[in-house]
VMD Tcl script that draws the C-alpha trace (Angstrom):
set ca {
  {95.65 90.27 93.83}
  {97.50 89.04 96.89}
  {98.33 92.60 97.90}
  {94.65 93.52 97.83}
  {92.99 90.38 99.14}
  {95.67 88.39 100.95}
  {97.13 84.98 100.15}
  {93.83 83.06 100.27}
  {90.98 85.25 99.03}
  {87.45 83.99 98.88}
  {86.00 83.43 95.43}
  {84.06 86.68 95.75}
  {87.21 88.63 96.67}
  {89.22 87.09 93.83}
  {86.45 87.77 91.30}
  {86.17 91.40 92.42}
  {89.93 91.86 92.03}
  {89.80 90.44 88.50}
  {86.89 92.74 87.63}
  {88.66 95.77 89.12}
  {91.94 95.20 87.29}
  {90.23 94.23 84.04}
  {88.03 97.30 84.24}
  {91.03 99.58 84.60}
  {92.64 97.97 81.56}
  {89.42 98.28 79.55}
  {89.18 102.00 80.37}
  {92.55 102.66 78.76}
  {91.30 101.08 75.53}
  {87.73 102.40 75.54}
  {88.61 106.03 76.35}
  {91.85 106.81 74.49}
  {90.98 110.50 74.02}
  {90.31 111.25 77.69}
  {93.19 113.01 79.49}
  {95.18 110.46 81.51}
  {94.78 112.23 84.85}
  {91.01 112.38 84.51}
  {90.72 108.79 83.34}
  {93.04 107.54 86.08}
  {90.93 109.20 88.76}
  {87.60 107.78 87.61}
  {89.03 104.34 86.76}
  {90.68 103.96 90.17}
  {87.53 105.21 91.91}
  {85.49 102.63 90.00}
  {87.93 99.83 90.81}
  {87.81 100.78 94.50}
  {84.02 100.67 94.40}
  {84.10 97.17 92.89}
  {86.51 96.08 95.61}
  {84.35 97.62 98.32}
  {87.06 100.11 99.30}
  {86.43 103.75 100.16}
  {88.16 106.40 98.09}
}
mol new
graphics top color blue
foreach p $ca { graphics top sphere $p radius 0.5 }
foreach p [lrange $ca 0 end-1] q [lrange $ca 1 end] { graphics top cylinder $p $q radius 0.2 }
display resetview
């Protein structure tokens, strides 16, 4: 989280980072039959959206 939000993130920033990382982990469990490259692309895009980052 520190790499994304710095050493002292706001509560909102910290919560978004937790949601983004947790969401990526959940995708690997929820979509085991999706090709890794495809899943990686949409999961990272979704995490970036949660973090408010452009892709």
